N, C-alpha and C positions, 0 to 999 in steps of 0.2 A: 444145393444138386448139380450135379456136375450134365449138361445138356449135349445132344449127340446132332449130327446135322449132316446130309449126304453130300456128297462133291457133287457139283452139279453138273460136271460135265458127265460124269456117270449115270446120272439120274437122266439126260436127255436120252443118250443111249437106251437105256427102258424102254423109253416111249416110242423109240425107233422101232422096236424090237416087237412092239403092239400092232405098230401098221403092218409088219410082216406078217404077224399072226392071223391079221385082219384077212390080208393078201392068200393065205394059205386056206382058207375057209372056203370048202368046198360047196357050202351051202349057200353061198354067194352069187351073184348073175358073173358073167365074163367080164364085163363092162366095171361092175363094182370091185373087183378084185383087181384089174388093172389101174383103177385111181389109187388105189391104196398101194401098187407099188410104184405108181409114179409120186405119190406124197413123200412115198422111203426115201425113193433119190432124191428128191427134191431136198428134204430135209437134212440127209447125210451129207449133201453139197455144200448148203450152208455152213452147214458144222465144219466140213473141212476147210473150207476158206477161211475161218472165222475165229476158230475157237482149237484147233491144234496147234495154233503156232507159238502160243506163252509156252509149252511144253517143247518146244525143240530145242537142240544145241545142251539139253540139261539131263541129268541123269535121275528120271521121274519115273517113280513108280507108276503113277496114274497114266504116264504117257503109253507104256506097256500095256495098260486096263485098256485103254481107248482103243489100240491098235488091233490087239486080239479082240477085245467085242465086235469090231467094225467087219473084221475076218471072218467071225463065226457068220456075221447078220450076211457077210457078203454069198458065205457057203449055202447060210437057208434061202435068202434069195436064189439061188441058180436054182434050187431045185424047185421052189416055186414056180418060178417063170417056166421051167421046161414042163410042167406040169401045167399050166395054164394057155401055152402057146400052143400046147401038143394040137388041139383040134379048135381054130379060131377062124373067123373073116376077115378079120382087121389086119392083120400083120402075116407076113408067108418069110419064113425065118429059110435061107440058103437050104439046108438038109434035105426040106421037103420039095424043092422046085423039081418041077418037070421037065420034059424036053421043051415044051412050049414057053415057061415059066425062063429056062436059060436063052432061049432063042429071043426073047423081048427084053430081056435086061444087054444081051449084047447090041442090040438095037438102039436101047438106053441110053448105053454108057457113049457110043459112038455120037450121040447126036447130043446129049445132053453134059456127059460128065467127061470127057477123053479130056477136053483141054481146060478142066479146073484142076488138072491134078499136076502135084510138083512136089521134087524132091528134095526133103535137106540135108543141108551140108554136116557130114558126120561129127565133123572137129566141131561145132559151134552148134549144135542142134538143141540145146537146152537155151540158148539164147533167142532162139525162134518159135519155138513152141509155143503154143497159145493156148492159156486156162482154160481146162475143162472141155478140150476140143479132142474128136475123137482122131486119133493116126493109126497108119496101120504102118505094122516090122515086116519086112519079107528077107528071109533068110534063103540064099540061094546059091549056087557054083557057077562059077565065071571062069573057063580056061582051068578047070580043077582048083580052081581056089571058093575057099570058101568066104562068102560076103554078108552084110547087113545093108538093107536099107530101109529109111523112115519116110514112109509118103505120106503126103497131105492133098486136102481138096477144098479149095476158096469155096465149094458151095456146099461144104459140111458145115460150114462156120456160120451159115444161113437158113439150111434144111437139113433132116434127116431120112427123111422118105420120101419115096417115087411111089407114084400110084400107076397101078398095072390094067392090063384092060380088064382086070376081072374084080375091080374096084375094091383090090386089096393093096396092101404096101408093103414096098419092101425096103428094106436097110441100105442107102447108098453106101454104107463103107463093104456091106455082101455083092452088092454088084458091082465095087471097083475090084474085089478081090475074085468075083467070076471070069472077071478081064485083064488077072494079072501080065499075061501072058503078052498080051499086047503092049502092055509098061515095060517088061524085061522081055524081050523076042529072042530067042536062043540060048534062054540060061536054063540052067535045071531047078523049079522051086522045091526048096526045102520046106520052108513052113511059113506062113500067115497068120501073124496075130495083130490084136488092136489093144491099145492101152490108151490112154487119158493122167494129163498130167494136172495138180490142182496147186495152184499159186494162192501167197498167205491175200487177202484182200483186205487188211487192216488199213485205216486213212486215221492218220492223226489229225485232231482238231483242236490242238492245244492252246494254239496263240490265240487271245482273242481280237487282236487288231488286226489281224491279215484279211484280205479281201476273200470272202468264204469263197465265190465264183472262182478263182485261183487255184484253193487250197482245193479245193474239189477236182478243178480240174488236173492238176498234178498228181492228186493222189489215184486218178483213172490211171493218166500216164504212168507213174511208176509201177500200176498194178501189172504192167506188159512185162518187167523183169523183176518183181519180186521174186523172191525166193520159193522153193515148192516147200509144200505144206507134206502133203502126202501124192501117191501115184496110184493107181488102177491098171493089173494088167491080167491078159487072158489065160485063164487057169491054165490053158493046155500047156502052155509056152516052155519052150525048153529054157533050160538053165543058161545055154549058151547064149540066146537073145537075150535074158533078162539081165545079164554079165553086160551084156551088149549097153542097152537102156541105161542100166546104171551108171554107168561109167558115160555115157552120153549126156546123162540128165543131171551128172554130179549129183547123185541123193545116195542114202545108204538102202541099206535090203531091209532095214526095219521099218522102214517108210512107205515100202511099196506093199499093198494088199491086191491077192488073187480075184480075180472077179470073171462073171462068165460074159461072151463076146458081146451079149445086148448091154451093152452100156449107158447110162445116161438115160431111164427109163420116166425122168420126167417129162422128155420131149415127144411121147406117147401122145400126150393131152394136146400137143402142138398139131398133132393130125387134125382135131376136131374136137375141139373141147366142148365146145357148146353142144354138141349133138353127143357125148358121151356123158356129160354131165346131166344131158337131159333123160337119158334112158335111166340116169340111176336117180334124178332127184324129182323128175314130174312136174306138174305146174304150180305156180301161186296164186296168191292171193290180193287182192290188191289194197293198200293203207286205208281209203277214203272212196267214197261215193260219190258225191259231186262237189258242193262248196269246200276247200279246206278251212278256207277261214271260219266259215259256220260251227263245223265239227270241231275245230282246235278250239274255240272260244268257249264251246260247251264243255271241254274235260280236256286232259292231257291223252296223247295219244302213242300208246307201248307198241312197239314195232319188235317183230320177229324175222328176221331173215335166215332162210331162204323161204320159211313159208309165208310171207308176204314178200311182192315182187317188188324188187329194186327199180321195174321199170314206175311204180308206183311212185318212188322220191322223184325220177326223172318227169313224171308227170307234173308232179309239185313244182319243181322249178318249172316247166312250163308256163306253169298258171300264174307262177309269181312274176314272171320278167314281163308280162303283157299288162299286170297291175301296174297303172300309173303313179299309184299312191305309194311304191315302193322306189325306196330313195336309196338304198344301199345294200348291198350283199355281201356277207363278209364268208368267207369257209377257208379251212385247211386243207392242205393237200399233201399228202405222202407219198402215196402210189398212183402214179396217174396211169390209166389208161391208152393204152396206143393210139385208139380210135375213140377217145372220150365224147360221148352226148352230153354230159354235163358241160365239159370244154366250149364244145358248139354253143350252149347254152348260155354261155356268161359270156362269150362273144358277142351275141345278138342282144345280150342286156344291157351291153354297154354301147351299141347302137340304139337302145331303148332310152337312152340319156339316166341309165341307173351306175351309179358308182361302184363298182365290182372291185373286190380286195382279195386277195388270194395269198394265203400263207404257202409258199412252195417249201418244202424243207431237201435241201439238197442231199442232206447228208443222210437220206434214207437207205438203210441198207441192203445192199442189190438195186439199189433203184437208182443210182447218181445218176449215172449216164440219161435216163429216160425221163429224172425230172431236171438234167439242165437242157436237156433238149427243149422239154415244154417251156422252161423258163426263156430260152433262147426264141422261141416260136410265138410268147404271147407278151415280152418285153415291151413291144412297142406298137400295140394293138390296141392301146388305151385302157388295161385293167391295170389295175396299181397293184405291184407286184411286190409281195413283202418275205424279203429273204431273212433266215435266221440268224442269230450272233453263233459263230464257232462254237462258242462253248456251253451253247444250252439247245437241244435237239426238240422238237414240236411234234410230238406224237400225238397229240389231242386231235379229237375227229369231232369237230363242229362246223355247223353253218349257222350265220346268222342272218336275219330279213328284217331288216329297218323299214316301216312305213311311216310315213308323215301324214297324220288323222288329226285336222282341226289344230294344225301349224306344232303337232307334238307327236314325238317319235313314240312307236309301238313297235315292240321285238317279238318276232316269232322265230325261238330257236330249236334246232337239230343238234341231239348231241349222240354220237353213235361210238360201239365199241368197234365199228369196222371204218374201212375205208372206202373214200368216194370211188370205186373202180366196179365199173359192169361186169367184170370177169370175175375176178373174186368174190363178187354176191352170188354165185354161182353154186357155187361150191362150201362157201363160210358159213356157220350161223352167228350171226350176230344180233344186238340188241339197239336199239336207240327208242329217243323220247323225243318226239315233240309237242313242244308246251310253247302255249301262250302267256306263261307265268312271268310278269314284267321283274318282279326281283331278282327271279332266275337270269333273263334277258339283258337287265340293266348288269349283272354283272358278268355275263358274256359278253357283251359289247364292251363292257372296262375292259376284259382280258384281252379282248382283239387289240385296244389301244396299248396298252401294255406291250403287247408282240411288237405293234407298230416301232411305239416309243423306246423299246428293248429299255425297258425298266418296270420295277415293281413296288407299287404304293397301296394298292389297295386290299383291304382288307375284306376277307370272302366270309362271307355269312352262310350262303348255300352251297355253293360250291367248294368241291375238295380240289383244289389245285395242288401238284408236284411242281417245282422244289419246294413249294413254300408252305400250305399249311394239310396238305394231306395224309403225311406219314404219322402226324402228331395226331390227328383227327382219326384216322383206323384206329391208334394205339388206345387213343379214348373211349374210342367203340367197342374194344374188347374187353378193358378192362370194365368196363362199367357194366359189361355181361356177369364179372366177376361179384360187381358190389351187387348185381340185380339178385341173385340166386342168393347170396348171404342174407340179403334182408326178406329173402321170401316172395322173390318175384320170379317171372317165367325168365328162363335166361336161355338164349340158344345162337348158333350162331353158324351159317349156310353161307359159302361163298365156291364159285365158278371163277378160271380165273387159267391164263395161259401157264404162267410158272406161279412158283412158292421160293424165293431162296434168301430173302431179306432175312437175316437174322434177330434183327429185333422185334420183327412180327412173328416169325417163328416162335421166340423164346417167349412172348405174351402169349401165344397159341398155348404154347405146353404148360404156363401156370394157370390159364384158366380150365383147362383139361383137368389138371393137380386141383382144383379148386371144384372140379365136379362140371361144369359148363360142358353142354353137348356140342361136338362141332363136326360139322359136314362141309368136308372139302373136296371139290371135284376139279382136279386140276391136267392139264393137256400135256403140258412136256415138261420143263426142269421143276424138280422140287425137292429140295435141300431136307423135310419136314422128315424125320424120321417115327413111323408108326408102330405100334404094337410093341411099344415100352412103358415104363410106371409111371411116367412122368405125359405120356399121350394117348392112353387106356382110353380118354374120352373122346377121339378125335378118329373118326371114321373118315379114311383118306382113299380118292378113287380117282381113276382114270376114265371117262369115256370118249371111245373111238367109236364114231358112226359113219354114215354114208358122207357126213359132211366134216370140213375140220372145223374143229371147235375151236372160237376165235373171241366167245363171249365173256365180259366180265361184269359178274353182279354180284352182290355183298349184303349180305342180310344180317340184322340183327335184332332178335327178340322185342328188347328193349320195354321189359315189363308187359307184354301184350300191347304195346305202340310201334311196330316196328320201324326201322330206321334200313331204308333199301336205296343203293346206290348202283347206278351203271354207269360204267364209262370206258376210258382206254387203256387204264393201268392196271397190271399186274402187279404183284406183291414182292417185286424184284425191287433191288437195291438202286440201280441205276434207273429204274421208271419211279424213284418216289423222292431222289436226292438230284439227278441228274439229268429230268428230263424234262420239258413241260407236257404233263399229264391233267385228264381231267375227270373228275366222278360229279354225275349231277344226282341230288336227291330223287327218289320218286316219291311225290306229297299225294298225290290221287290215291285215294282209299281203295277204291275201286279195282284199280290197275296193281296194289300191291296184293289186293285179296287174291286176284286173277295169277298173280305170280306165285301165292302159296300154292295155291290148287294146280296151275298148269306148267311148273317149271319145277318147284321144289318137291313138290308130293312124284311129278314123273319121274326126278332122276332118283328120288327115293324107293320105286319102284322098277328100277331100270334095268333089264338085265343084259343089256349090253355093257355098263359099267363093271371094270377089272379093279378091284380091292388090290390096294395097295400093300 
């Protein structure tokens, strides 16, 4: 039988559309709707930075579908945007300004903005345009001659909003527009529109022997002059001005998407992401009460964020670094938070004579500059910095504590679906396991040693580690469910993930469905599995988009009533199963498995927020 697969990029755009649908929901609060708009904007920006480039310079029908879908989504975004910001106490748009607002922004411009304004040379504007930066194009008459001029602001590359005297915010580009007469005195202003250009952000890491620091630095530098993948322009822009931008940017019309004046909606969260998130999420619980070692020795601890406070993990690390028996700390770091409390604690640990080892992934997408800055900051701090090879990206989320007790090492492992990032923990759903299981701890320790030594020689009995044994073990579990069903045993697969793309895994799921195995899959983003076909009749495929960003990965196999359950960093994506270092840890505590069945699987089965795909 021939199996079908959805194009991965089109499937991502389907997910982005759900974010817009959530933002359009009038039943949600203003802040909830703003967050969904911000999530949509951030996702579409990442998509245009990394995924569109593969279709450029080709006659590809998928590219046309992608651009058409993005155009339609931006039209829908504009409708939602106008409705949401019609009456709000967060952002004041220029069209709603009164006399006092206009007086205030005239003063603000002179004091804070005037010196930041610059004009681009029209002859080489494309070479100086910064990626994803807001620019203003002005059309005017000078001595009866129609001219265009592109304006930028050095302040716009750092900030987007200025706070008013009434505690709401103005867009900087609208303040500039209100003062355009000061920039072009004695001209007749005909048109003022905003636009931005997106550059290709892909970096090649193919040469294994190259220095990873230099590769990342070179890649970041090359981005400044890389080709444009797409551009966004204000929908009211005249064709005359649009033709001018096409000529200046050396880009074809088909690569441009019309949009609202208020672009880069993800910047909204920069106003006060903590305050906005707190209004949506509320308070969280602690992971443990008093003595973490007593509690963890009595049984594994399963953690659900943001139900449980990320501050409890910080408290755990604070307690650890005071423990004189702790000899070593190992941690993987994929996304650094700029003002990280965890980083401060690790520096304190060094002062407490604890050997600290940090695996920094310089190749983390969209985080290269920040992680490189962290490396430069920490390299002379006494922390042992471990950089990953160019050909392998470490995406696993692990924290290992090594204690010396009676001259023997004892391991405490923390394995998570999410990053060690205080900011994202406020908005992401993630799972983690805190365990004193020594068999698991020894394997986590061994994995860290292999990352340090850049070698692989260890056979993992408990951990599923890609690109080594994970894919084979997952396929083995899927096919075991088929065998279990045929032999009269209980069979069921339940999975939560960010993306489902690997053809081998999907094919195995199709075969399990044909055999009669009931399969429940909740996927957030990319999904190539085709539902509602004869070969997928027993697969219920859904998306859940809640007030949090779904980031968890959980895999459950019924296994004749003796469930095998895993959590960790890996999605069922080819690159994550074969080209990255990912980890899944088994849940061995039966009480935790029972709680997962009751609190997670049953909850998802009854969740009205789920979208059937």
